[in-house]
Every structure is written in structure tokens, then in C-alpha cells.
C-alpha positions in Angstrom: 117.1 139.7 109.8 114.9 142.1 112.4 116.4 144.4 114.7 115.2 146.4 117.7 116.1 149.8 118.5 119.1 148.8 120.5 120.8 147.3 117.0 120.1 143.6 118.5 119.0 140.7 116.1 115.6 140.0 117.6 114.4 137.7 114.7 115.7 135.8 111.7 113.5 134.0 108.9 113.4 132.8 105.6 111.1 132.4 102.7 110.8 132.0 99.0 108.8 135.1 98.5 110.2 137.4 101.0 108.0 140.4 100.5 105.0 138.5 100.7 106.6 137.1 104.1 107.7 140.2 105.5 104.6 142.0 104.6 102.8 139.1 106.6 104.1 140.7 109.4 102.8 144.1 109.5 99.5 144.1 107.5 97.1 142.3 110.0 96.9 141.9 113.6 97.9 138.3 114.8 96.5 135.7 116.9 99.6 135.2 118.6 100.6 137.8 121.7 104.3 136.6 121.1 103.7 137.6 117.2 102.4 141.2 118.1 105.2 142.0 120.4 108.1 141.2 117.9 106.2 143.3 115.0 105.9 146.2 118.0 110.1 145.8 118.9 111.0 145.8 115.0 112.9 149.0 114.5 115.1 147.6 111.4 115.5 145.0 108.8 118.1 143.3 106.7 118.0 140.9 104.0 120.4 138.8 101.9 119.4 136.9 99.3 120.8 133.2 98.5 120.6 130.6 95.7 118.6 127.9 97.2 116.1 126.7 99.6 119.0 124.6 101.0 121.4 127.6 101.1 118.6 129.8 103.2 118.0 126.9 105.6 121.8 127.2 106.8 121.9 130.4 106.7 119.0 130.7 109.0 120.6 127.8 111.0 123.9 129.5 111.6 122.6 133.2 112.0 120.2 131.8 114.7 123.1 129.8 116.4 125.5 132.9 116.2 122.7 135.9 117.3 120.8 133.8 119.9 117.6 136.0 118.4 114.8 136.2 121.5 111.6 135.0 119.1 113.3 132.4 117.2 113.0 128.7 117.5 115.4 127.2 120.3 117.7 124.0 119.7 118.4 123.2 123.5 121.7 121.6 123.0 123.0 121.9 126.5 125.2 118.7 126.9 127.6 117.1 124.4 127.5 113.7 122.8 129.9 110.8 123.2 131.2 109.6 120.0 134.0 107.2 119.0 136.9 108.3 117.1 139.3 106.7 114.5 142.4 109.1 114.8 144.2 109.9 111.5 147.7 108.5 111.9 150.0 105.5 110.6 148.9 103.5 113.7 145.1 104.8 114.1 143.8 105.0 117.7 140.4 104.3 118.6 139.0 105.9 122.0 135.9 108.0 123.3 135.5 111.8 123.1 132.9 114.6 123.2 135.1 117.0 121.7 135.2 117.0 117.5 138.1 118.2 116.4 138.5 118.8 112.2 142.1 116.7 111.7 141.1 114.5 109.9 140.2 111.8 112.0 136.8 109.9 111.7 134.1 110.1 114.3 131.5 107.8 114.7 128.0 108.1 116.6 126.7 110.5 118.3 126.0 107.9 121.2 122.9 108.7 123.2 124.7 107.6 126.8 128.3 106.9 127.6 127.3 103.1 128.1 126.7 102.5 124.9 129.7 103.9 123.4 131.8 102.0 126.2 129.7 98.2 124.8 131.0 99.3 121.6 134.6 100.1 122.6 134.8 97.1 124.8 133.9 95.0 121.9 136.2 96.5 119.9 139.1 96.2 122.6 137.9 92.4 123.1 138.6 91.8 119.4 141.4 93.7 118.3 144.6 94.6 120.0 144.8 98.1 119.7 147.6 100.8 120.9 145.8 103.3 123.6 149.5 105.2 123.9 150.0 108.9 122.5 153.2 108.4 121.1 153.6 109.5 117.8 154.1 106.2 115.9 155.5 107.1 112.6 157.7 104.6 110.5 160.6 107.1 111.3 160.0 106.8 114.7 159.8 102.8 114.5 163.4 102.6 112.2 165.0 104.5 115.3 164.2 101.8 118.1 162.7 104.4 120.3 159.6 102.5 121.5 159.0 100.3 124.4 156.8 97.2 125.1 154.3 98.4 127.8 151.9 96.3 130.3 149.0 96.1 127.5 151.5 94.1 125.0 151.9 91.4 127.7 148.3 91.5 128.4 147.8 91.0 124.4 145.4 94.1 124.4 148.1 95.4 121.6 150.1 94.4 118.6 153.2 96.3 119.6 153.1 98.3 116.7 155.7 101.0 118.6 158.7 98.3 118.1 157.7 97.0 114.7 155.9 93.7 116.1 153.1 94.5 113.6 153.1 96.4 110.1 151.3 99.2 109.3 149.4 97.3 106.6 148.3 94.1 109.1 147.1 97.0 111.6 145.3 98.5 109.0 143.4 95.6 108.3 141.8 95.6 112.2 141.1 99.1 111.6 138.9 98.8 108.6 137.1 95.8 110.5 136.6 98.2 113.3 135.3 100.6 110.9 132.4 98.3 109.7 131.6 97.7 113.3 131.2 101.6 113.8 129.5 101.6 110.6 126.8 98.9 111.5 128.1 96.7 108.8 128.3 93.8 110.9 126.8 91.8 108.1 129.7 92.2 105.8 132.2 91.9 108.7 130.7 88.3 109.7 130.8 87.6 106.1 134.2 88.2 105.7 135.3 86.6 109.1 133.2 83.3 107.8 135.3 83.3 104.5 138.8 83.8 106.6 138.1 81.2 108.9 137.0 78.4 106.1 140.3 79.3 104.2 142.1 78.9 107.4 140.6 75.7 108.3 141.3 74.1 104.3 145.0 75.0 104.7 144.9 73.1 108.1 145.9 76.0 110.1 143.5 74.9 112.6 144.8 77.4 115.6 144.4 80.5 113.4 141.1 79.6 112.3 140.1 79.0 115.9 141.0 82.8 116.8 139.1 84.1 113.6 136.2 82.0 114.8 136.5 83.3 118.4 136.1 87.0 117.1 133.3 85.7 114.9 131.4 84.4 117.6 131.8 87.8 119.1 130.6 90.2 116.7 127.7 87.6 116.4 127.0 88.3 120.0 126.9 91.4 119.5 124.7 91.2 116.5 122.2 89.9 118.8 121.6 92.7 121.1 121.2 95.1 118.1 117.4 96.1 118.0 116.3 94.6 114.6 113.3 96.9 113.4 113.1 95.7 109.7 114.4 92.8 107.9 113.4 93.9 104.3 115.0 97.4 104.7 118.9 98.4 104.1 119.4 101.8 104.9 117.2 104.4 105.6 117.1 107.7 107.9 114.2 108.4 110.1 113.1 111.6 111.7 110.0 111.3 114.6 108.4 114.0 116.3 106.6 114.2 119.6 104.9 117.6 119.5 101.5 118.0 121.8 101.1 121.4 120.8 103.3 123.4 123.8 106.5 125.2 123.8 108.7 121.7 123.7 109.3 119.6 120.2 111.5 116.6 120.5 112.7 115.3 117.6 114.2 111.8 117.1 116.7 110.8 114.4 117.3 107.1 113.6 119.7 106.1 111.2 118.7 102.7 110.1 121.5 100.1 108.3 120.7 96.4 107.3 117.3 96.6 109.1 118.8 97.6 112.6 119.3 100.9 114.5 123.0 102.0 114.2 122.6 105.3 115.4 120.1 107.7 117.4 119.9 111.2 118.9 116.8 113.4 119.8 116.8 117.0 119.6 114.7 119.4 122.0 113.4 122.3 120.5 111.6 125.1 122.4 109.1 127.0 120.4 109.3 131.0 120.6 106.9 131.9 117.5 104.5 129.1 116.9 106.8 127.6 114.7 104.6 124.7 112.8 105.8 121.0 113.1 107.4 121.2 109.4 109.5 124.3 110.0 110.9 122.7 113.6 111.6 119.4 111.4 113.4 121.1 108.7 115.7 122.6 111.4 116.2 118.9 112.7 117.0 117.2 109.4 119.6 120.4 109.2 121.1 120.2 112.1 121.5 116.8 112.2 123.3 116.7 108.2 125.8 119.6 109.8 126.5 118.0 113.1 126.9 114.4 112.2 128.1 115.3 108.3 125.2 112.6 107.3 124.2 112.4 103.5 120.4 111.7 103.2 119.0 109.9 100.7 115.6 108.8 101.5 113.9 110.2 104.6 111.2 108.9 106.6 108.6 111.6 108.2 105.3 112.1 109.7 105.2 115.6 107.5 107.1 116.8 104.8 109.4 119.9 105.9 108.8 123.1 104.5 112.0 122.9 102.7 113.0 121.0 99.5 116.6 119.5 100.0 118.5 118.4 96.7 118.6 114.9 96.5 116.7 113.9 99.6 113.0 112.0 98.9 111.2 112.8 101.9 108.7 109.6 102.7 105.4 109.9 105.1 104.3 106.3 104.8 100.9 105.5 106.0 101.4 101.8 106.3 104.2 98.4 106.1 107.5 98.6 107.3 108.2 102.2 107.0 105.5 103.4 109.1 106.7 100.9 112.0 109.9 102.6 111.5 108.5 106.0 111.9 106.6 104.6 114.9 109.9 103.4 116.4 111.4 106.4 116.1 108.0 108.4 117.9 108.2 106.4 120.7 111.8 107.3 120.8 111.3 111.1 121.0 108.0 110.4 123.4 110.3 108.3 126.3 113.2 111.0 125.7 110.1 113.5 126.5 109.2 111.5 129.6 112.7 111.3 130.7 113.3 114.8 130.4 109.8 115.5 132.6 110.7 113.2 135.1 114.5 114.6 135.7 113.1 117.9 135.9 110.6 116.8 138.3 113.0 115.5 140.5 115.8 118.3 140.5 113.5 121.8 139.8 110.2 120.5 140.6 108.8 124.4 140.5 110.3 124.2 137.0 108.3 121.2 136.2 105.0 122.8 137.5 105.4 126.0 136.0 105.9 124.4 132.7 102.6 122.4 133.2 100.5 125.3 134.4 101.5 127.4 131.6 100.5 124.4 129.2 96.7 124.5 131.1 96.7 128.2 131.0 96.9 128.0 126.9 94.7 125.0 126.6 92.0 126.5 128.5 92.2 130.1 127.1 93.0 131.6 130.7 94.5 135.1 131.1 96.4 133.7 134.5 98.3 130.9 135.7 95.9 127.9 136.7 97.1 127.5 140.4 94.2 126.7 142.1 91.3 124.7 140.2 88.3 123.2 141.7 86.4 120.2 139.9 82.6 119.0 141.0 80.6 116.2 140.1 77.1 115.0 141.3 75.9 111.4 142.4 72.4 109.9 142.9 70.8 106.8 142.0 67.3 106.8 140.7 67.2 110.8 142.9 67.9 109.1 146.2 70.5 110.6 148.6 71.3 113.0 145.7 75.0 114.6 146.7 78.1 116.6 145.0 81.3 116.6 145.6 84.2 119.1 144.9 88.0 118.6 144.9 90.5 121.1 144.7 94.1 120.9 142.8 96.8 123.5 143.4 99.5 123.4 141.7 98.4 120.3 139.7 98.2 118.4 142.3 95.2 117.0 144.4 94.8 119.4 147.9 92.7 116.8 149.9 92.2 118.5 152.9 90.3 120.9 150.7 88.2 118.5 149.3 84.5 119.3 150.3 81.0 117.0 150.1 77.1 118.8 149.5 74.1 117.3 150.4 71.6 118.5 147.7 69.0 120.2 149.8 66.6 122.6 147.5 66.3 119.9 144.5 63.7 117.4 143.9 64.2 114.4 141.7 67.4 113.5 139.8 68.1 116.8 138.0 72.1 117.1 137.5 71.9 121.0 136.6 69.8 121.9 139.0 72.0 120.3 141.7 75.1 121.9 139.8 73.8 125.3 140.2 72.9 124.9 143.5 76.7 123.7 145.0 78.4 126.1 142.7 76.3 129.0 144.4 76.7 127.5 147.8 80.4 127.0 147.3 81.4 130.4 146.0 78.8 132.2 148.3 80.6 131.3 151.2 84.2 131.6 149.7 83.1 135.3 148.8 81.7 135.9 152.6 84.4 134.4 154.1 86.8 136.2 152.2 88.5 132.9 151.0 90.5 132.8 147.8 88.8 132.0 144.6 89.8 129.4 141.9 91.1 130.5 138.7 89.0 127.7 136.9 86.0 125.8 137.8 85.8 122.3 135.5 82.5 120.4 135.8 81.9 117.0 135.3 79.3 116.7 132.2 78.7 118.3 128.8 76.8 121.7 127.6 74.1 120.8 130.2 75.9 121.1 133.6 78.2 124.1 132.2 75.1 126.2 131.2 74.1 125.5 134.7 77.6 126.4 136.2 77.5 129.7 134.2 73.9 130.7 135.0 75.3 129.9 138.9 78.4 132.3 138.6 76.5 134.8 136.7 74.2 135.2 139.6 76.8 135.7 141.7 78.7 138.0 139.6 81.7 135.8 139.4 81.8 135.3 136.0 84.8 136.8 134.8 86.8 136.0 137.9 86.5 132.8 137.7 86.8 130.7 134.5 84.8 127.7 133.6 84.9 124.6 131.3 82.9 121.2 131.1 84.6 117.8 130.6 82.2 115.2 128.5 82.8 111.6 129.6 82.8 109.6 126.3 85.5 111.5 124.0 87.4 113.5 126.5 85.6 116.8 124.6 86.1 120.1 126.6 83.2 122.4 126.4 83.6 126.3 126.9 80.9 129.0 127.4 79.3 130.1 124.6 81.3 127.7 122.1 79.3 124.6 120.7 82.4 123.3 119.2 84.4 121.6 121.8 88.2 121.2 122.0 89.6 117.9 121.9 93.1 117.8 123.9 96.1 115.7 122.6 95.8 112.4 124.6 99.8 112.5 125.7 99.0 116.4 126.8 100.0 116.7 130.6 96.7 119.0 130.6 94.6 116.1 129.7 96.3 114.1 132.4 95.2 116.1 134.8 91.9 117.1 134.0 91.3 113.6 134.0 92.8 112.8 137.5 90.2 115.9 138.6 87.1 114.4 137.2 88.3 110.5 138.8 88.7 112.2 142.2 85.7 114.1 141.9 84.1 111.0 140.9 85.5 108.8 143.5 85.0 111.4 146.4 81.1 111.7 145.5 80.3 108.2 145.2 82.1 107.2 149.0 80.0 110.0 150.3 77.1 108.9 148.6 77.4 105.4 149.6 77.9 106.2 153.3 74.7 108.6 153.0 72.8 105.7 151.2 74.2 102.8 153.7 73.4 104.9 156.8 70.0 105.6 155.9 69.4 102.1 154.9 70.7 100.8 158.4 70.2 103.1 161.1 67.1 105.2 159.9 64.7 103.0 162.3 66.1 103.5 165.2 66.6 107.1 164.9 63.0 107.3 164.8 62.2 105.6 168.0 61.8 108.8 170.8 64.0 108.4 173.5 66.6 106.8 171.9 69.7 108.7 171.0 72.9 108.0 169.3 74.8 105.8 172.2 71.7 103.5 172.4 71.5 102.7 168.7 75.3 102.2 168.5 75.5 100.2 171.1 72.5 97.8 169.6 74.3 97.7 166.0 77.8 97.1 167.2 76.4 94.2 169.3 73.8 92.5 166.7 75.6 93.7 163.5 72.3 95.1 161.7 69.2 95.9 162.2 67.6 92.6 160.8 69.1 90.9 164.0 68.1 93.4 166.3 64.5 93.1 164.9 64.5 89.4 165.3 66.5 89.4 168.6 63.8 88.9 171.8 63.2 91.4 174.5 65.4 89.5 177.1 68.7 89.7 174.4 68.4 93.6 173.8 67.8 94.1 177.6 70.9 92.3 177.7 72.9 95.1 176.2 70.8 98.5 177.1 68.5 97.6 180.0 65.1 96.6 180.6 63.5 100.0 180.0 64.6 101.1 176.7 64.7 97.3 175.5 61.1 97.7 176.0 60.5 100.8 174.0 62.8 99.5 171.1 60.9 96.4 171.1 57.7 97.8 171.1 58.7 100.2 168.4 60.1 97.2 165.9 57.2 94.9 166.6 54.1 96.9 166.9 51.9 94.0 165.9 53.0 92.2 169.3 52.6 95.2 171.6 
């Protein structure tokens, strides 16, 4: 336990070799700024020795929850999940709750949303008549005759235990079958119901057999709605992780029974000290074990946790049904993250933008948040009509009013590198002269060549230390940095890569549109523009009437004169038909 000068716990950690772990903080400078800040703040430390790794993990977890150290990974548990509880009473009640009380009652769940829990409760209440009152119904209570039949009894939703209409043993049979439903043992329950139905039919008790058949059909319909993920795996636990290297890590836990997912919970962790995925996974496994009272056997993971747990086998599958289960869990974690981000963007767009900019700052190795980014792209066909485009993103979103086109003026032929250098020089020379805001980051569409040209342009203007620059190659989405020959490959699911791809696509679209317009204009009206004495209005009137330069050339003198008058018609006709002059 590390303490600061005020005696506040700022970090809790565990290790097999404590001396080596503690020494590693103080005998070198760390790459992480946060780690260096931690070391600088440490004024005192204490340690506790425990027998096993599992004990160390439990102690670390409990201390983090108690002291909330500033530099430890944080479990973002800001909501309570709904549970279904079967109370410990003579005649148990079954209901939904968000509060767990250690009174001997059995809790099932948690359920990821209230609708799922209500669906299970509706099935149970539709099949079995259970009491919903809060009376302490004991044999003495029934014997004294203090109970009164309520409306639920007359609606056949309660079996009337308060007045002795059902014995404790008969009521207990229904409770045990409800437990089977809540545990996910639907196969065993269906087998038992089928056996009861056939036995009653053999005894010619057809009305009772029909009642059991109705229950059987309802359970079977509910089973059909279950998510079957494997036909061969009976019981297993799965932990899927969605981690793009940022501060937020999402861990999904699934319990699979008889091939169906019967429980799924997603935990959200916030990194504080560059904790590894294996370390965060160990926290999640321990949290599920303590919170849900789960005893693990075989656990499927993408990466083994950094702590050994007695009796638990961690499997890292490469193929087959186990690999498919892991993929389902990882997809759940990813979808949970998407839902959280959408919710955040809807209710707190500023926080969503801040997280995105912080992620981009880390990926692009910037000293400041990239609130203003510009992206450049060149467009030409065999060197004709060369143009460039500049798109501007503010706070991660396009600012279309700031987009700019550039016609290449000093470069002859298809030279993308020289064109890039010219455009950046013109763009930022003008911004500096006009006192406009400069971007924190410039992205050029291209590899090392375009990046080198951009660096030369910024160096020549003295802006290299003011504006960061990077290049994005088209083929494999590599990000190149000046002076680094090894490209950065950003995670395909990263928000940073999505923004960069959006910028590149916008720059390409914007540049291509301008290039097509220039090429089209030069091909259709260049000859009319070169005729002496003919201005834009006359040219536009002809193109508007005849629709193309070809039709103007095919028209006779009288047809042209009908549009623009005889004197101008004679000039244009002579220019278009010099052989007939």
C-alpha cells in the first residue's frame, strides 16, 4: 500500500516477489507519465503477506473498494442489476429485487436489464401459483386460522398456503421446479414434466395430465427463446474482453448451461496505471466470484489472467465451440461499449468528445488535445488539372465551412510530393499572415513520400514544433510519423481510426469533386472562352440553349443568331468554323 504525505492510500498492488515489484517503481524512469507521477507522490508504504495468489487478489480487490486509490484500476459499478430471489421461508416468495440481503435466501442473476428478469418472473407466475403477500406464514400461523384468502387465490394465481389449502411439501415441489428454471436446468425440468404427464395419462387422470402438459408447453416455448450457443458443451464460464488500448476496458461474463446462455453480465473498468488485459481480467474473475457467488471450473478466456486460482482451469481456445463461445462473449462486451458510448453521446456529448480527443492524443503521440485537425489529399489524372483539398475537423467532426480547394500552380506534371509541399506552404503561410488559428495535427493522405514533403514544408515555415504531422497509407491503414520508419497500426475498432478514415474519405471526395468540375469546365467551354469579344454571359446563354459545345458547332449561323444576335453569332461561327470563313 503506497501512501502520500497526507497519509492517503494512493495505490494498492500485489506481487509474488514484493521486493522486485516495489524496486521496479524507483530504480528507473517510466514511459507512463502517470506512473512517474505516482512515484513522485509516494511518501510511505506498508505491506501485508498472505498465503496464496487468490488471497492476494481478494485482499487487493477489497482494499481498492474500501480506499478508492487514485492510481488503481477502477470498476465503474454505478448501477445495481436486478436479481430474482427465492426467500428462505416455510412458504417461499419469488420476486425481483436490486438489493441482496444475507438472510439465507437464494438469489439468481443478475439480469442485464429489468425486462429479462420480468420475462422469467412472468413465466414462473404463469405456471405456478405462488403467494405474493409478506405475511410470515408458518405452521403455527396456519393452525391459528389467522389467514384470509386474497384476490390472487380467486384468480388462481396463489394456492392459498395461508389457510392451509396447500401443504408445505406440495408448495416445495413447485419451488424446486422454479429453482430449476432459474438455474437454467430446463432440460431436466422438461424431462420431469414429461414423466409426470405420461404417468398421469397411464392412470387415466387425463385432466391432471392436461394441466401438466400446459406447463410443459409453456416451458418449452420459453426454452425456444433461449440463446443456444453450443450443442455439445454442458456447463462452462466465459470471459470476453473489449480493449482498444484506451482507458476504458469492458469485460463480459457469460455462464453457459446445457449449451444456452443463462447469465450474462458486463463490467466496465477504467485504467489508471496502464494495467495489462490479463491483470484487469483477474479483477473481473474475482469480482464475479465474489459478487455472484460463482464457483468456477473451466473458464474460457482470450488471455490467461495474471493470477492462479485453485480449482480453476483457464482455457484459451483457438478453434471449435469454445472459440465460438468466446467470440459471442467478446461481441457482447463490444456491443455494451457501443451502447455506453451512444448513451454518453446522447446525454453528455461534451464528455464523449473529450474521451475521443484523449484517445486520439494518445494514439498520435500529441502533447495537446487535437481539437483542430486538417487533412490534405491530391487529385489529378495523368497530370491534368492537378488540384488538392483540405478538410477541417473540429472536436472530431467535420467543419465543412472551413474546407478549402487548391489549384496547383507551380508544379508541372503528376508530382504528388511537390504538390503536397506547395499546398501546405500556401495554406499555413496564409493562416500565419492573417493571424488565424493553426491546427494541432495535420494528416496527409499517403505514405512516407507525402509525409516527407509535408515535413519539409512545415520546416521551411518554422512550424514543425507547432503543428504535428502524420501520414495515413491507403492499403493497410498504416499511420506514419516523421523520423519513424515503422508504421503504427491502430486497432480496427478504435474510434481514432474511424475519425482518420472519415477525414481521408472526406478529403478524397472533396478533392475529386473539385477536380471533376475543373476538368468538365475546361472540356466544355474552353473554346468559347478563347473567342475575342465573347464574355461569360454570351457563353452561358449558348451552353444553356444548345446544351453542349458540340451542338453549338453543329448549329448554323441563323440558329446561333436567334440566341445571341447576328453580330456575335458571326464572330462565334467564324471561330468555330475557320475552314468556312
